[in-house]
Legacy VTK file of the C-alpha trace (Angstrom):
# vtk DataFile Version 3.0
C-alpha trace
ASCII
DATASET POLYDATA
POINTS 151 float
-168.489 -31.757 72.179
-169.341 -30.802 75.749
-168.393 -27.394 77.029
-167.192 -28.418 80.472
-164.631 -26.149 82.117
-162.524 -26.463 85.238
-165.146 -24.994 87.625
-167.737 -27.559 86.479
-165.266 -30.416 87.025
-164.500 -29.189 90.537
-168.228 -29.027 91.313
-168.784 -32.598 90.046
-165.816 -33.827 92.128
-167.173 -32.177 95.289
-170.672 -33.626 94.737
-169.154 -37.067 94.028
-167.070 -36.881 97.178
-170.128 -35.961 99.275
-172.482 -38.543 97.728
-170.162 -41.532 97.346
-167.795 -40.891 100.202
-164.027 -40.736 100.382
-163.582 -44.522 100.792
-165.456 -45.594 97.642
-164.635 -42.544 95.399
-161.351 -43.927 93.904
-163.042 -47.231 93.036
-166.030 -45.397 91.498
-163.750 -43.178 89.378
-161.776 -46.224 88.192
-165.008 -47.991 87.207
-166.294 -44.870 85.456
-163.022 -44.613 83.485
-163.247 -48.247 82.405
-166.849 -47.799 81.226
-165.977 -44.630 79.310
-163.035 -46.414 77.650
-165.219 -49.340 76.614
-167.882 -47.013 75.230
-165.273 -45.027 73.261
-163.780 -48.216 71.772
-167.199 -49.589 70.825
-168.190 -46.290 69.169
-164.913 -46.272 67.258
-165.458 -49.885 66.122
-169.008 -49.135 64.966
-167.842 -45.992 63.166
-165.055 -47.908 61.387
-167.446 -50.656 60.336
-169.969 -48.191 58.941
-167.230 -46.329 57.063
-166.063 -49.589 55.498
-169.598 -50.474 54.433
-170.322 -47.208 52.723
-166.805 -46.751 51.347
-165.908 -43.530 53.113
-162.254 -43.914 52.175
-163.148 -43.844 48.502
-165.447 -40.877 49.026
-162.710 -39.019 50.895
-160.174 -39.771 48.168
-162.607 -38.654 45.494
-163.377 -35.406 47.336
-159.660 -34.808 47.835
-158.967 -35.473 44.136
-161.797 -33.142 43.098
-160.402 -30.407 45.318
-156.968 -30.878 43.782
-158.408 -30.792 40.255
-160.297 -27.566 41.006
-157.100 -26.012 42.342
-155.201 -27.119 39.225
-157.874 -25.624 36.938
-157.769 -22.363 38.873
-153.982 -22.189 38.615
-154.107 -23.060 34.912
-156.587 -20.271 34.208
-154.424 -17.805 36.168
-151.372 -18.824 34.141
-153.275 -18.444 30.857
-154.550 -14.999 31.887
-151.047 -13.927 32.864
-149.613 -15.225 29.594
-152.273 -13.358 27.624
-151.505 -10.166 29.547
-147.792 -10.565 28.873
-148.406 -11.177 25.158
-150.624 -8.143 24.866
-148.062 -6.022 26.734
-145.307 -7.218 24.408
-147.445 -6.529 21.331
-148.339 -3.053 22.602
-144.700 -2.344 23.403
-143.555 -3.490 19.963
-146.172 -1.348 18.240
-145.458 1.697 20.389
-141.701 1.660 19.747
-141.679 1.663 15.936
-138.203 2.934 14.917
-137.998 6.244 13.090
-134.603 7.687 12.220
-133.836 11.297 11.329
-132.463 10.145 7.955
-135.877 8.821 6.979
-137.643 12.073 7.717
-135.040 14.697 6.700
-133.391 13.260 3.575
-135.835 12.992 0.673
-133.242 11.162 -1.471
-132.784 8.407 1.099
-133.661 4.874 0.173
-136.950 4.031 1.979
-135.809 0.443 2.668
-132.420 1.192 4.212
-132.757 4.825 5.244
-129.385 5.655 3.574
-128.795 8.143 0.833
-127.726 6.782 -2.525
-124.191 7.162 -3.909
-125.031 10.418 -5.722
-125.479 12.303 -2.455
-123.082 14.969 -1.210
-122.001 12.926 1.818
-118.313 11.946 2.007
-117.565 8.222 1.760
-117.430 6.528 5.094
-117.386 3.034 6.514
-119.895 0.632 5.010
-122.605 -0.310 7.428
-124.508 -3.570 7.508
-127.410 -3.548 9.935
-128.436 -6.438 12.186
-125.596 -8.702 11.099
-123.567 -9.892 14.093
-120.892 -11.490 11.908
-119.793 -8.045 10.685
-119.022 -6.843 14.189
-115.548 -8.393 14.098
-114.531 -7.470 10.553
-113.322 -4.124 9.254
-115.668 -2.959 6.515
-114.269 0.535 6.028
-113.578 1.786 2.542
-110.745 4.106 3.610
-107.225 2.894 2.868
-105.156 1.953 5.876
-101.494 2.722 6.473
-100.558 -0.940 6.181
-102.030 -1.088 2.652
-100.214 2.092 1.567
-96.879 0.503 1.992
LINES 1 152
151 0 1 2 3 4 5 6 7 8 9 10 11 12 13 14 15 16 17 18 19 20 21 22 23 24 25 26 27 28 29 30 31 32 33 34 35 36 37 38 39 40 41 42 43 44 45 46 47 48 49 50 51 52 53 54 55 56 57 58 59 60 61 62 63 64 65 66 67 68 69 70 71 72 73 74 75 76 77 78 79 80 81 82 83 84 85 86 87 88 89 90 91 92 93 94 95 96 97 98 99 100 101 102 103 104 105 106 107 108 109 110 111 112 113 114 115 116 117 118 119 120 121 122 123 124 125 126 127 128 129 130 131 132 133 134 135 136 137 138 139 140 141 142 143 144 145 146 147 148 149 150
């Protein structure tokens, strides 16, 4: 409000001491303090009354709510943008890593759906392979006879 520093206060005190005198200065300062307190209280009362009449509390709440809503919309748009970026990155990654096996490119007799050669190929029989089936991980699907079955 007022830009009054320590040197200005000292100057006012010296002038007050010279003008009023040392005997009446404490009483004058006490009276000045009482008047300033009364003025401050009356200004506060008037301010409160005016705020009640114009509904400043409601205006403050509304402004606060609007600020919160703007912040929520900003965060929501950031989340949507991030989600779209993640989706596009995932789609690009899935398209860029299309699986190609050497069997598909080097064996012309290979089945295009499975990538395996048919039974008429020159490959020796080996274990049967079922792709992407987690239930077959625990079972033995080999076609070779085991020692326990031979007797």
